All heavy atoms as an XYZ file, in Angstrom:
1007
protein
N       0.841     -1.173      0.000
C       0.000      0.000      0.000
C       0.893      1.244      0.000
O       1.860      1.327      0.739
C      -0.894     -0.008      1.244
C      -1.754      1.214      1.340
S      -2.854      1.251      2.772
C      -4.100      0.095      2.261
N       0.541      2.213     -0.838
C       1.291      3.468     -0.901
C       1.003      4.322      0.326
O      -0.118      4.370      0.813
C       0.930      4.257     -2.158
C       1.453      3.646     -3.408
N       2.783      3.693     -3.752
C       0.833      2.965     -4.398
C       2.955      3.067     -4.893
N       1.787      2.607     -5.306
N       2.041      5.004      0.774
C       1.928      5.906      1.911
C       1.932      7.339      1.404
O       2.777      7.705      0.586
C       3.100      5.722      2.867
C       3.143      4.380      3.546
C       4.358      4.349      4.454
C       4.431      3.087      5.256
N       5.566      3.150      6.200
N       0.979      8.134      1.904
C       0.883      9.534      1.509
C       0.979     10.401      2.761
O       0.238     10.199      3.726
C      -0.440      9.834      0.773
C      -0.518     11.306      0.382
C      -0.599      8.942     -0.443
N       1.898     11.356      2.721
C       2.033     12.335      3.795
C       1.378     13.627      3.326
O       1.723     14.160      2.267
C       3.507     12.580      4.118
C       3.802     13.694      5.109
C       3.223     13.373      6.481
C       5.297     13.946      5.197
N       0.420     14.119      4.099
C      -0.254     15.379      3.803
C       0.358     16.470      4.674
O       0.300     16.389      5.898
C      -1.755     15.287      4.097
C      -2.494     14.390      3.164
C      -2.627     13.041      3.436
C      -3.055     14.901      2.002
C      -3.312     12.209      2.571
C      -3.743     14.072      1.130
C      -3.868     12.718      1.415
N       0.955     17.464      4.024
C       1.486     18.631      4.734
C       0.571     19.787      4.381
O       0.604     20.289      3.257
C       2.935     18.943      4.305
C       3.847     17.746      4.533
C       3.450     20.172      5.047
C       5.267     17.952      4.025
N      -0.274     20.168      5.341
C      -1.238     21.217      5.033
C      -1.761     21.920      6.272
O      -1.568     21.475      7.388
C      -2.402     20.690      4.208
C      -2.904     19.262      4.379
C      -3.940     19.143      5.437
C      -3.473     18.819      3.056
N      -2.407     23.047      5.993
C      -3.016     23.862      7.040
C      -4.515     23.595      7.025
O      -5.138     23.663      5.973
C      -2.755     25.340      6.767
C      -1.299     25.711      6.713
C      -1.120     27.090      6.071
C       0.320     27.371      5.745
N       0.761     26.806      4.475
N      -5.071     23.277      8.204
C      -6.522     23.122      8.325
C      -7.003     24.063      9.423
O      -6.206     24.571     10.212
C      -6.933     21.658      8.595
C      -6.355     21.143      9.902
C      -6.555     20.760      7.436
C      -6.943     19.805     10.336
N      -8.326     24.315      9.486
C      -8.833     25.248     10.502
C      -8.486     24.802     11.917
O      -8.440     23.603     12.173
C     -10.345     25.215     10.296
C     -10.533     24.728      8.900
C      -9.381     23.819      8.625
N      -8.305     25.738     12.862
C      -8.382     27.181     12.675
C      -7.088     27.750     12.115
O      -6.071     27.092     12.266
C      -8.639     27.692     14.099
C      -7.988     26.688     14.995
C      -8.079     25.374     14.268
N      -7.099     28.935     11.596
C      -8.242     29.798     11.356
C      -9.047     29.305     10.152
O      -8.530     28.592      9.295
C      -7.606     31.157     11.073
C      -6.289     30.835     10.459
C      -5.840     29.559     11.142
N     -10.289     29.704     10.126
C     -11.185     29.282      9.049
C     -11.105     30.308      7.920
O     -11.418     31.477      8.106
C     -12.635     29.164      9.560
C     -13.574     28.815      8.424
C     -12.721     28.123     10.671
N     -10.629     29.852      6.761
C     -10.648     30.658      5.536
C     -10.582     29.695      4.364
O     -10.520     28.479      4.547
C      -9.533     31.716      5.519
C      -8.144     31.174      5.642
N      -7.427     30.697      4.576
C      -7.349     31.024      6.728
C      -6.244     30.288      4.994
N      -6.173     30.473      6.295
N     -10.600     30.223      3.162
C     -10.739     29.409      1.950
C      -9.802     28.225      1.836
O     -10.235     27.087      1.647
N      -8.503     28.462      1.954
C      -7.568     27.363      1.726
C      -7.601     26.333      2.851
O      -7.462     25.134      2.594
C      -6.137     27.893      1.523
O      -5.683     28.554      2.667
N      -7.810     26.768      4.109
C      -7.864     25.763      5.181
C      -9.113     24.891      5.055
O      -9.066     23.702      5.365
C      -7.809     26.408      6.587
O      -8.931     27.270      6.783
C      -6.510     27.157      6.808
N     -10.204     25.467      4.578
C     -11.425     24.674      4.367
C     -11.233     23.662      3.230
O     -11.672     22.517      3.335
C     -12.617     25.584      4.081
C     -13.098     26.428      5.267
C     -14.169     27.418      4.829
C     -13.603     25.535      6.391
N     -10.562     24.080      2.149
C     -10.283     23.160      1.045
C      -9.362     22.031      1.513
O      -9.573     20.860      1.174
C      -9.641     23.903     -0.133
C     -10.573     24.836     -0.860
S     -12.007     23.988     -1.558
C     -11.217     22.961     -2.771
N      -8.340     22.380      2.296
C      -7.426     21.364      2.810
C      -8.149     20.372      3.708
O      -7.868     19.170      3.679
C      -6.280     22.020      3.589
C      -5.380     22.836      2.710
O      -5.346     22.661      1.497
N      -4.651     23.750      3.314
N      -9.076     20.856      4.508
C      -9.842     19.982      5.383
C     -10.675     18.993      4.560
O     -10.776     17.817      4.905
C     -10.743     20.801      6.301
C     -11.426     19.984      7.368
C     -12.143     20.859      8.373
O     -12.616     21.951      8.055
N     -12.226     20.393      9.599
N     -11.247     19.452      3.444
C     -12.003     18.551      2.567
C     -11.104     17.470      1.984
O     -11.493     16.309      1.902
C     -12.670     19.339      1.436
C     -13.846     20.143      1.888
C     -14.510     20.875      0.735
O     -13.968     20.995     -0.361
N     -15.706     21.389      0.985
N      -9.909     17.844      1.579
C      -8.955     16.867      1.049
C      -8.628     15.834      2.118
O      -8.654     14.627      1.879
C      -7.666     17.558      0.546
C      -6.563     16.544      0.271
C      -7.953     18.381     -0.697
N      -8.329     16.309      3.306
C      -7.938     15.426      4.402
C      -9.063     14.482      4.819
O      -8.814     13.331      5.182
C      -7.489     16.269      5.601
C      -6.765     15.553      6.712
C      -5.483     14.908      6.194
C      -6.449     16.517      7.842
N     -10.308     14.925      4.733
C     -11.445     14.115      5.151
C     -12.009     13.234      4.035
O     -12.893     12.412      4.294
C     -12.556     15.010      5.704
C     -12.160     15.688      6.996
C     -13.204     16.684      7.479
O     -14.063     17.136      6.738
N     -13.113     17.049      8.747
N     -11.511     13.367      2.834
C     -12.042     12.619      1.697
C     -11.745     11.123      1.812
O     -10.585     10.707      1.835
C     -11.439     13.159      0.393
O     -11.743     12.299     -0.671
N     -12.792     10.325      1.859
C     -12.613      8.870      1.907
C     -11.988      8.356      0.612
O     -11.234      7.394      0.626
C     -13.951      8.174      2.155
C     -14.452      8.325      3.558
C     -15.737      7.561      3.770
C     -16.229      7.740      5.187
N     -17.465      7.008      5.418
N     -12.310      9.001     -0.497
C     -11.755      8.581     -1.785
C     -10.237      8.721     -1.807
O      -9.545      7.974     -2.495
C     -12.372      9.402     -2.917
N      -9.720      9.654     -1.057
C      -8.270      9.849     -0.983
C      -7.663      8.971      0.108
O      -6.632      8.349     -0.083
C      -7.936     11.342     -0.736
C      -8.334     12.178     -1.955
C      -6.455     11.518     -0.429
C      -8.229     13.665     -1.749
N      -8.314      8.928      1.259
C      -7.739      8.218      2.405
C      -7.793      6.698      2.300
O      -6.853      6.014      2.698
C      -8.458      8.640      3.688
C      -8.009      9.953      4.233
C      -8.478     10.177      5.662
N      -9.524      9.303      6.117
C     -10.799      9.656      6.288
N     -11.179     10.870      6.051
N     -11.688      8.785      6.696
N      -8.882      6.139      1.796
C      -9.074      4.689      1.848
C      -8.053      3.868      1.064
O      -7.597      2.843      1.547
C     -10.500      4.328      1.453
C     -11.485      4.684      2.558
C     -12.914      4.310      2.224
O     -13.185      3.865      1.089
O     -13.769      4.468      3.114
N      -7.654      4.280     -0.148
C      -6.710      3.427     -0.886
C      -5.246      3.581     -0.446
O      -4.374      2.891     -0.952
C      -6.878      3.863     -2.340
C      -7.452      5.228     -2.295
C      -8.181      5.346     -0.994
N      -4.988      4.479      0.520
C      -3.612      4.759      0.929
C      -3.468      4.701      2.446
O      -4.422      4.909      3.179
C      -3.178      6.161      0.471
C      -3.344      6.407     -0.991
C      -4.373      7.203     -1.462
C      -2.475      5.838     -1.909
C      -4.527      7.438     -2.817
C      -2.614      6.065     -3.268
C      -3.647      6.859     -3.721
N      -2.251      4.480      2.881
C      -1.923      4.708      4.272
C      -1.523      6.175      4.353
O      -0.637      6.621      3.618
C      -0.764      3.815      4.704
C      -0.400      3.953      6.152
C       0.734      3.038      6.579
O       1.078      2.098      5.836
O       1.292      3.303      7.655
N      -2.190      6.945      5.206
C      -1.972      8.394      5.221
C      -1.503      8.882      6.588
O      -1.746      8.249      7.616
C      -3.258      9.158      4.850
O      -4.268      8.876      5.808
C      -3.739      8.781      3.458
N      -0.811     10.011      6.540
C      -0.368     10.681      7.752
C      -0.508     12.173      7.509
O      -0.154     12.671      6.438
C       1.091     10.333      8.067
C       1.565     10.870      9.387
C       1.355     10.152     10.557
C       2.226     12.086      9.466
C       1.787     10.644     11.786
C       2.665     12.585     10.685
C       2.441     11.856     11.843
N      -1.033     12.887      8.497
C      -1.242     14.329      8.380
C      -0.192     15.070      9.201
O      -0.033     14.819     10.387
C      -2.648     14.682      8.850
C      -2.846     16.133      9.209
C      -2.703     17.125      8.248
C      -3.178     16.508     10.492
C      -2.864     18.458      8.576
C      -3.356     17.840     10.835
C      -3.204     18.806      9.873
O      -3.367     20.126     10.201
N       0.527     15.993      8.549
C       1.496     16.854      9.219
C       0.942     18.277      9.203
O       0.844     18.895      8.144
C       2.848     16.803      8.510
C       3.933     17.520      9.250
C       4.678     16.850     10.203
C       4.187     18.863      9.028
C       5.674     17.507     10.921
C       5.175     19.529      9.731
C       5.922     18.843     10.681
N       0.557     18.818     10.379
C      -0.056     20.152     10.414
C       0.963     21.278     10.261
O       2.052     21.210     10.810
C      -0.696     20.199     11.803
C       0.166     19.305     12.641
C       0.645     18.206     11.702
N       0.576     22.310      9.513
C       1.457     23.463      9.317
C       0.911     24.761      9.899
O       1.555     25.782      9.774
C       1.697     23.704      7.825
C       2.773     22.899      7.157
C       2.989     23.406      5.742
C       4.068     22.922      7.919
N      -0.233     24.752     10.494
C      -0.860     25.987     10.955
C      -0.046     26.683     12.040
O       0.345     26.065     13.022
C      -2.268     25.711     11.480
O      -3.070     25.216     10.449
N       0.198     27.968     11.841
C       0.894     28.792     12.819
C      -0.050     29.799     13.467
O       0.251     30.337     14.519
C       2.048     29.550     12.160
C       3.196     28.715     11.620
C       4.211     29.595     10.905
C       3.863     27.932     12.733
N      -1.179     30.072     12.840
C      -2.129     31.067     13.334
C      -3.406     30.378     13.782
O      -3.845     29.415     13.166
C      -2.474     32.072     12.234
O      -1.311     32.710     11.763
N      -4.005     30.903     14.845
C      -5.275     30.355     15.302
C      -6.442     31.271     14.929
O      -7.589     30.874     15.027
C      -5.259     30.112     16.814
O      -4.961     31.307     17.496
N      -6.129     32.492     14.507
C      -7.145     33.451     14.077
C      -6.714     34.097     12.764
O      -5.524     34.272     12.513
C      -7.327     34.546     15.127
C      -7.806     34.020     16.469
C      -7.904     35.120     17.507
O      -7.866     36.309     17.135
O      -8.009     34.783     18.699
N      -7.696     34.456     11.948
C      -7.404     35.069     10.649
C      -6.584     36.344     10.830
O      -5.696     36.639     10.035
C      -8.712     35.357      9.871
C      -8.434     36.133      8.587
C      -9.440     34.058      9.545
N      -6.808     37.084     11.905
C      -6.084     38.341     12.129
C      -4.581     38.124     12.342
O      -3.792     39.054     12.192
C      -6.669     39.087     13.335
O      -6.530     38.310     14.511
N      -4.157     36.905     12.678
C      -2.741     36.602     12.906
C      -1.992     36.239     11.628
O      -0.765     36.216     11.616
C      -2.600     35.434     13.890
C      -3.128     35.722     15.266
C      -3.123     34.470     16.131
O      -3.163     33.349     15.641
N      -3.092     34.670     17.439
N      -2.725     35.976     10.560
C      -2.105     35.553      9.311
C      -1.259     36.692      8.750
O      -1.690     37.838      8.680
C      -3.171     35.114      8.276
C      -3.899     33.876      8.785
C      -2.537     34.830      6.917
C      -5.084     33.464      7.938
N      -0.030     36.363      8.354
C       0.872     37.343      7.751
C       1.644     38.183      8.747
O       2.465     39.008      8.354
N       1.400     37.982     10.034
C       2.119     38.734     11.061
C       3.203     37.862     11.671
O       2.972     36.709     12.010
C       1.157     39.223     12.142
C       0.145     40.219     11.592
C      -0.751     40.735     12.666
C      -1.713     41.738     12.050
N      -2.761     42.126     12.963
N       4.400     38.438     11.791
C       5.532     37.699     12.345
C       5.533     37.771     13.864
O       5.106     38.765     14.448
C       6.837     38.262     11.803
C       7.020     38.201     10.290
C       8.325     38.873      9.894
C       6.996     36.773      9.803
N       6.021     36.689     14.486
C       6.187     36.682     15.932
C       7.263     35.660     16.288
O       7.546     34.737     15.520
C       4.873     36.333     16.630
O       4.552     34.973     16.448
N       7.857     35.828     17.474
C       8.863     34.865     17.927
C       8.237     33.493     18.129
O       8.876     32.474     17.876
C       9.539     35.345     19.208
C      10.496     36.463     18.936
C      10.361     37.763     19.309
C      11.714     36.373     18.190
N      11.429     38.493     18.841
C      12.281     37.665     18.151
C      12.383     35.336     17.550
C      13.476     37.936     17.506
C      13.584     35.606     16.911
C      14.115     36.890     16.887
N       7.014     33.471     18.569
C       6.306     32.196     18.766
C       6.221     31.422     17.447
O       6.452     30.222     17.406
C       4.912     32.459     19.328
C       4.096     31.212     19.573
C       2.719     31.564     20.114
C       1.865     30.321     20.244
N       0.501     30.628     20.689
N       5.921     32.140     16.356
C       5.832     31.491     15.044
C       7.205     31.001     14.582
O       7.305     29.921     13.984
C       5.236     32.449     14.008
C       3.749     32.667     14.171
C       3.237     33.582     13.077
C       1.759     33.812     13.168
N       1.254     34.645     12.068
N       8.263     31.770     14.843
C       9.618     31.341     14.472
C      10.003     30.062     15.216
O      10.537     29.122     14.635
C      10.651     32.443     14.753
C      10.680     33.528     13.727
C      10.317     34.817     14.071
C      11.079     33.280     12.425
C      10.339     35.836     13.127
C      11.111     34.271     11.472
C      10.735     35.563     11.823
N       9.733     30.031     16.528
C      10.053     28.839     17.330
C       9.254     27.630     16.855
O       9.788     26.531     16.723
C       9.798     29.104     18.809
C      10.835     29.999     19.457
C      10.692     30.040     20.967
N       9.376     30.467     21.423
C       9.007     31.730     21.629
N       9.864     32.704     21.425
N       7.794     32.025     22.046
N       7.965     27.833     16.589
C       7.107     26.736     16.122
C       7.592     26.219     14.771
O       7.648     25.011     14.538
C       5.653     27.219     16.025
C       4.696     26.243     15.366
C       4.137     25.250     16.336
C       2.968     24.485     15.772
N       3.310     23.353     14.956
N       7.970     27.125     13.887
C       8.454     26.719     12.564
C       9.740     25.912     12.688
O       9.886     24.862     12.053
C       8.668     27.953     11.661
O       7.416     28.612     11.493
C       9.208     27.546     10.304
N      10.676     26.372     13.500
C      11.931     25.633     13.694
C      11.649     24.246     14.251
O      12.219     23.250     13.794
C      12.862     26.406     14.625
N      10.751     24.159     15.209
C      10.361     22.865     15.777
C       9.721     21.976     14.710
O       9.990     20.768     14.640
C       9.391     23.095     16.936
O       8.877     21.883     17.403
N       8.884     22.584     13.856
C       8.224     21.827     12.781
C       9.223     21.277     11.769
O       9.017     20.191     11.219
C       7.187     22.692     12.065
C       5.912     22.872     12.869
O       5.725     22.174     13.888
O       5.089     23.729     12.461
N      10.301     22.010     11.496
C      11.318     21.502     10.568
C      11.901     20.190     11.088
O      12.007     19.204     10.355
C      12.441     22.523     10.359
C      12.055     23.757      9.578
C      12.670     24.976      9.856
C      11.107     23.724      8.562
C      12.342     26.122      9.141
C      10.772     24.861      7.859
C      11.389     26.054      8.149
O      11.060     27.188      7.446
N      12.267     20.171     12.360
C      12.821     18.947     12.955
C      11.768     17.841     13.020
O      12.068     16.671     12.766
C      13.384     19.230     14.350
C      14.629     20.054     14.319
C      14.601     21.385     14.700
C      15.838     19.515     13.885
C      15.745     22.162     14.662
C      16.995     20.283     13.838
C      16.948     21.608     14.228
N      10.541     18.217     13.332
C       9.455     17.240     13.407
C       9.182     16.613     12.037
O       8.952     15.402     11.935
C       8.196     17.913     13.949
O       7.163     16.989     14.089
N       9.207     17.431     10.976
C       8.999     16.888      9.630
C      10.127     15.926      9.265
O       9.878     14.861      8.694
C       8.898     18.004      8.589
C       8.733     17.514      7.151
C       7.457     16.694      6.976
C       8.759     18.684      6.178
N      11.351     16.275      9.601
C      12.480     15.373      9.324
C      12.249     14.017     10.014
O      12.399     12.970      9.388
C      13.794     16.009      9.790
C      14.983     15.114      9.551
C      15.631     15.116      8.326
C      15.432     14.242     10.541
C      16.707     14.282      8.090
C      16.508     13.400     10.314
C      17.144     13.420      9.090
O      18.199     12.583      8.857
N      11.858     14.050     11.284
C      11.595     12.802     12.016
C      10.427     12.033     11.398
O      10.461     10.809     11.293
C      11.335     13.097     13.491
C      12.579     13.496     14.258
C      12.329     13.561     15.756
N      11.269     14.495     16.123
C      11.448     15.790     16.388
N      12.653     16.313     16.330
N      10.433     16.556     16.731
N       9.392     12.751     10.986
C       8.230     12.106     10.358
C       8.627     11.437      9.054
O       8.233     10.298      8.785
C       7.115     13.142     10.115
O       6.698     13.676     11.373
C       5.930     12.510      9.397
N       9.399     12.139      8.236
C       9.849     11.558      6.962
C      10.682     10.306      7.213
O      10.541      9.305      6.507
C      10.657     12.579      6.169
C       9.867     13.743      5.619
S       8.655     13.273      4.370
C       9.707     12.624      3.082
N      11.528     10.359      8.206
C      12.416      9.235      8.511
C      11.646      8.019      9.032
O      11.952      6.890      8.669
C      13.449      9.689      9.540
C      14.616      8.775      9.676
C      15.687      9.404     10.545
C      16.871      8.483     10.630
N      17.945      9.034     11.422
N      10.616      8.251      9.842
C       9.876      7.121     10.423
C       8.728      6.637      9.538
O       8.513      5.441      9.403
C       9.340      7.490     11.809
O       8.426      8.557     11.723
N       7.975      7.545      8.914
C       6.812      7.159      8.105
C       7.209      6.694      6.707
O       6.575      5.823      6.140
C       5.820      8.330      8.027
C       4.544      8.021      7.306
C       3.668      7.043      7.767
C       4.193      8.714      6.159
C       2.485      6.769      7.106
C       3.014      8.446      5.486
C       2.158      7.470      5.965
N       8.260      7.268      6.137
C       8.754      6.921      4.791
C       7.637      6.930      3.736
O       7.311      5.896      3.135
C       9.432      5.553      4.795
C      10.694      5.485      5.617
C      11.792      6.183      4.900
N      13.053      6.022      5.625
C      14.160      6.615      5.290
N      14.179      7.399      4.242
N      15.241      6.441      5.971
N       7.048      8.101      3.479
C       5.944      8.145      2.502
C       6.419      7.875      1.076
O       7.572      8.134      0.732
C       5.429      9.581      2.635
C       6.600     10.360      3.117
C       7.374      9.419      4.001
N       5.497      7.365      0.263
C       5.751      7.165     -1.164
C       5.639      8.490     -1.909
O       6.270      8.686     -2.948
C       4.736      6.198     -1.772
O       4.653      5.031     -1.019
N       4.772      9.367     -1.386
C       4.524     10.659     -2.010
C       4.069     11.645     -0.933
O       3.500     11.237      0.081
C       3.488     10.552     -3.155
C       3.521     11.781     -4.047
C       2.101     10.265     -2.626
C       2.959     11.529     -5.423
N       4.321     12.924     -1.170
C       3.904     13.972     -0.243
C       2.966     14.926     -0.966
O       3.246     15.363     -2.077
C       5.120     14.747      0.314
C       4.682     15.956      1.120
C       5.992     13.830      1.164
N       1.834     15.211     -0.340
C       0.852     16.183     -0.831
C       1.039     17.437      0.015
O       0.863     17.403      1.232
C      -0.560     15.610     -0.662
C      -1.666     16.500     -1.134
C      -2.184     16.370     -2.418
C      -2.228     17.452     -0.299
C      -3.222     17.169     -2.857
C      -3.261     18.263     -0.726
C      -3.754     18.118     -2.001
O      -4.774     18.910     -2.431
N       1.440     18.533     -0.621
C       1.875     19.720      0.103
C       1.125     20.943     -0.386
O       1.202     21.301     -1.555
C       3.373     19.886     -0.117
C       4.051     20.977      0.667
C       3.457     21.611      1.735
C       5.331     21.353      0.315
C       4.109     22.599      2.446
C       6.005     22.339      1.017
C       5.394     22.966      2.082
N       0.379     21.601      0.509
C      -0.268     22.861      0.149
C       0.692     23.995      0.495
O       0.942     24.286      1.650
C      -1.605     23.071      0.888
O      -1.388     22.980      2.281
C      -2.629     22.058      0.454
N       1.236     24.566     -0.528
C       2.271     25.585     -0.379
C       1.639     26.974     -0.295
O       0.625     27.249     -0.933
C       3.281     25.490     -1.541
C       2.648     25.797     -2.868
C       4.481     26.345     -1.300
N       2.235     27.831      0.527
C       1.777     29.226      0.633
C       2.103     29.958     -0.668
O       3.154     29.729     -1.265
C       2.467     29.917      1.799
O       2.158     29.267      3.004
N       1.231     30.869     -1.110
C       1.423     31.481     -2.426
C       2.500     32.557     -2.510
O       3.079     32.733     -3.568
C       0.051     32.068     -2.752
C      -0.634     32.229     -1.452
C      -0.065     31.200     -0.527
N       2.777     33.280     -1.425
C       3.711     34.407     -1.526
C       4.422     34.682     -0.206
O       4.082     34.120      0.831
C       2.972     35.719     -1.905
O       2.013     36.003     -0.886
C       2.302     35.634     -3.252
N       5.389     35.587     -0.270
C       6.011     36.175      0.906
C       6.856     35.250      1.748
O       7.377     34.236      1.282
N       6.975     35.633      3.027
C       7.796     34.883      3.976
C       7.279     33.459      4.151
O       8.067     32.528      4.347
C       7.832     35.602      5.317
N       5.967     33.268      4.068
C       5.397     31.921      4.209
C       5.866     31.008      3.077
O       6.091     29.818      3.293
C       3.878     31.995      4.240
N       6.025     31.564      1.883
C       6.537     30.773      0.762
C       7.982     30.344      1.025
O       8.356     29.200      0.776
C       6.441     31.558     -0.544
C       6.977     30.864     -1.794
C       6.228     29.579     -2.087
C       6.900     31.802     -2.986
N       8.784     31.248      1.560
C      10.166     30.898      1.898
C      10.205     29.830      2.992
O      11.002     28.893      2.933
C      10.934     32.139      2.343
C      11.133     33.205      1.270
C      11.795     34.436      1.868
C      11.944     32.659      0.110
N       9.336     29.956      3.987
C       9.225     28.961      5.053
C       8.877     27.595      4.451
O       9.494     26.583      4.784
C       8.154     29.399      6.052
C       7.770     28.345      7.071
C       6.536     28.741      7.864
C       5.298     28.874      7.069
N       4.498     27.692      6.883
N       7.917     27.592      3.540
C       7.486     26.334      2.913
C       8.578     25.734      2.036
O       8.651     24.514      1.876
C       6.214     26.554      2.090
C       4.989     26.755      2.972
O       5.097     26.558      4.203
O       3.928     27.093      2.423
N       9.422     26.573      1.461
C      10.514     26.060      0.642
C      11.445     25.178      1.469
O      11.923     24.147      0.982
C      11.304     27.209     -0.007
C      12.455     26.726     -0.831
C      12.232     26.119     -2.066
C      13.756     26.857     -0.383
C      13.297     25.652     -2.833
C      14.824     26.398     -1.140
C      14.594     25.791     -2.371
N      11.681     25.537      2.717
C      12.531     24.698      3.578
C      11.837     23.374      3.884
O      12.474     22.318      3.884
C      12.936     25.467      4.851
C      13.775     26.689      4.454
C      13.706     24.564      5.811
C      14.071     27.650      5.580
N      10.520     23.405      4.109
C       9.785     22.145      4.283
C       9.952     21.269      3.035
O      10.175     20.062      3.122
C       8.301     22.398      4.541
C       7.994     22.864      5.931
C       7.565     24.153      6.169
C       8.124     22.002      7.011
C       7.273     24.586      7.445
C       7.836     22.422      8.298
C       7.413     23.713      8.513
N       9.828     21.898      1.867
C      10.004     21.175      0.605
C      11.391     20.541      0.511
O      11.536     19.389      0.117
C       9.758     22.120     -0.576
C      10.210     21.568     -1.898
C       9.498     20.550     -2.523
C      11.359     22.050     -2.519
C       9.925     20.035     -3.737
C      11.787     21.540     -3.724
C      11.065     20.527     -4.334
O      11.493     20.013     -5.525
N      12.427     21.300      0.879
C      13.801     20.769      0.807
C      13.994     19.591      1.762
O      14.723     18.650      1.448
C      14.821     21.877      1.116
C      14.874     22.976      0.057
C      15.130     22.484     -1.353
N      16.321     21.662     -1.419
C      16.556     20.731     -2.334
N      15.672     20.497     -3.284
N      17.667     20.044     -2.323
N      13.344     19.621      2.910
C      13.415     18.485      3.841
C      12.799     17.249      3.189
O      13.380     16.163      3.232
C      12.724     18.822      5.173
C      13.515     19.908      5.920
C      12.564     17.560      6.040
C      12.774     20.529      7.089
N      11.657     17.419      2.560
C      11.009     16.291      1.872
C      11.895     15.772      0.751
O      12.101     14.562      0.605
C       9.628     16.716      1.324
C       9.059     15.658      0.384
C       8.665     16.987      2.470
N      12.454     16.666     -0.046
C      13.274     16.251     -1.190
C      14.598     15.615     -0.749
O      15.181     14.837     -1.492
C      13.534     17.444     -2.115
C      12.280     17.891     -2.858
C      11.637     16.806     -3.714
N      12.571     16.425     -4.753
C      12.667     15.219     -5.287
N      11.893     14.244     -4.885
N      13.556     14.976     -6.219
N      15.059     15.911      0.452
C      16.252     15.245      0.988
C      16.040     13.730      0.991
O      16.971     12.963      0.760
C      16.542     15.758      2.403
C      17.663     15.024      3.088
C      18.989     15.335      2.803
C      17.401     14.021      4.013
C      20.028     14.655      3.426
C      18.434     13.337      4.640
C      19.744     13.655      4.342
O      20.766     12.974      4.958
N      14.801     13.310      1.197
C      14.461     11.886      1.208
C      14.091     11.374     -0.190
O      13.648     10.238     -0.331
C      13.311     11.628      2.192
C      13.717     11.815      3.625
C      13.598     13.047      4.240
C      14.241     10.757      4.350
C      13.982     13.225      5.561
C      14.629     10.922      5.670
C      14.500     12.164      6.278
N      14.258     12.221     -1.200
C      13.979     11.878     -2.602
C      12.527     11.422     -2.816
O      12.249     10.562     -3.646
C      14.961     10.824     -3.109
C      16.400     11.297     -3.107
C      17.338     10.240     -3.619
C      18.761     10.638     -3.744
N      19.351     11.589     -2.914
N      11.625     12.023     -2.071
C      10.207     11.693     -2.156
C       9.519     12.643     -3.123
O       9.685     13.864     -3.007
C       9.552     11.809     -0.761
O      10.279     10.997      0.155
C       8.108     11.365     -0.790
N       8.739     12.128     -4.084
C       7.999     13.007     -4.989
C       6.974     13.846     -4.229
O       6.424     13.404     -3.217
C       7.291     12.045     -5.952
C       7.923     10.721     -5.743
C       8.538     10.713     -4.391
N       6.703     15.046     -4.757
C       5.789     15.982     -4.104
C       4.691     16.394     -5.081
O       4.969     16.718     -6.237
C       6.542     17.244     -3.627
C       5.585     18.232     -2.978
C       7.661     16.877     -2.671
N       3.460     16.389     -4.593
C       2.329     16.972     -5.319
C       2.026     18.292     -4.624
O       1.740     18.318     -3.429
C       1.083     16.067     -5.276
C       1.346     14.759     -5.986
C      -0.126     16.789     -5.875
C       0.237     13.747     -5.834
N       2.116     19.387     -5.375
C       1.825     20.693     -4.806
C       0.369     21.054     -5.040
O      -0.155     20.859     -6.132
C       2.698     21.785     -5.433
C       4.121     21.714     -5.016
C       5.088     21.242     -5.891
C       4.516     22.115     -3.754
C       6.410     21.177     -5.510
C       5.845     22.058     -3.359
C       6.789     21.586     -4.239
N      -0.263     21.603     -4.030
C      -1.609     22.164     -4.146
C      -1.477     23.638     -3.820
O      -1.106     24.009     -2.708
C      -2.550     21.473     -3.149
C      -3.927     22.068     -3.123
N      -4.966     21.449     -2.493
C      -4.439     23.209     -3.629
C      -6.057     22.189     -2.606
N      -5.755     23.262     -3.278
N      -1.736     24.463     -4.805
C      -1.657     25.913     -4.613
C      -3.068     26.456     -4.600
O      -3.826     26.267     -5.540
C      -0.837     26.551     -5.745
C      -0.762     28.023     -5.627
N      -1.667     28.863     -6.216
C       0.108     28.830     -4.979
C      -1.358     30.112     -5.939
N      -0.284     30.110     -5.194
N      -3.416     27.110     -3.518
C      -4.747     27.723     -3.396
C      -4.522     29.203     -3.155
O      -3.956     29.596     -2.146
C      -5.511     27.098     -2.225
C      -6.908     27.603     -2.089
N      -7.960     26.993     -2.717
C      -7.415     28.658     -1.414
C      -9.083     27.652     -2.429
N      -8.757     28.653     -1.630
N      -4.929     30.005     -4.108
C      -4.734     31.448     -3.974
C      -5.777     32.209     -4.743
O      -6.802     31.668     -5.151
N      -5.484     33.469     -4.976
C      -6.447     34.356     -5.617
C      -6.318     34.378     -7.131
O      -7.004     35.120     -7.789
C      -6.289     35.771     -5.074
C      -6.682     35.885     -3.629
C      -6.570     37.307     -3.156
C      -6.969     37.393     -1.693
N      -6.930     38.753     -1.192
N      -5.442     33.587     -7.697
C      -5.307     33.570     -9.142
C      -4.020     34.195     -9.603
O      -3.212     34.664     -8.826
N      -3.850     34.237    -10.909
C      -2.637     34.750    -11.509
C      -2.986     35.970    -12.334
O      -3.911     35.954    -13.132
C      -1.973     33.660    -12.412
C      -0.763     34.227    -13.100
C      -1.642     32.434    -11.596
N      -2.260     37.045    -12.122
C      -2.447     38.246    -12.901
C      -1.402     38.303    -13.994
O      -0.214     38.138    -13.736
C      -2.334     39.481    -12.022
C      -2.686     40.759    -12.768
C      -2.463     41.937    -11.903
N      -1.004     42.109    -11.865
C      -0.381     43.093    -11.254
N      -1.065     43.969    -10.576
N       0.923     43.185    -11.282
N      -1.832     38.498    -15.220
C      -0.934     38.607    -16.349
C      -0.677     40.079    -16.670
O      -1.611     40.879    -16.708
C      -1.508     37.916    -17.576
C      -1.794     36.416    -17.417
C      -2.477     35.875    -18.673
C      -0.508     35.659    -17.161
N       0.563     40.436    -16.887
C       0.887     41.817    -17.269
C       0.398     42.088    -18.677
O       0.550     41.271    -19.575
C       2.400     42.053    -17.191
C       2.907     42.081    -15.767
O       2.155     42.399    -14.844
N       4.156     41.745    -15.571
N      -0.218     43.240    -18.860
C      -0.680     43.643    -20.179
C      -2.057     43.130    -20.538
O      -2.573     43.414    -21.601
N      -2.674     42.347    -19.671
C      -4.024     41.835    -19.953
C      -5.055     42.429    -19.014
O      -4.858     42.713    -17.921
C      -4.072     40.317    -19.834
C      -3.316     39.633    -20.971
O      -3.230     40.237    -22.035
O      -2.867     38.519    -20.755
């Protein structure tokens, strides 16, 4: 049986991408044919905290990096499903999570949930 590691943010806080991630995580069609493990990435408990830096978030992120390494080493997923942040410091934070996964040479499926793409000149 294939093992799938889900790296994603689910509520709280409640907003569009966390609700979509929760649907993915709760989907029987996704969970039943695989052995799954959920790795939480949420740093904020309220929508008002999103995008704001704090020492608490830095400490939690550093702890999560080590925790993801241990999870990858013990769970050994066949594939990782990763909802990546679309921009800013959160994208840079997620890039390090990605590099930890790729250290184990595990393929990654990215799920990007955002406001869309703006084309210059259109």
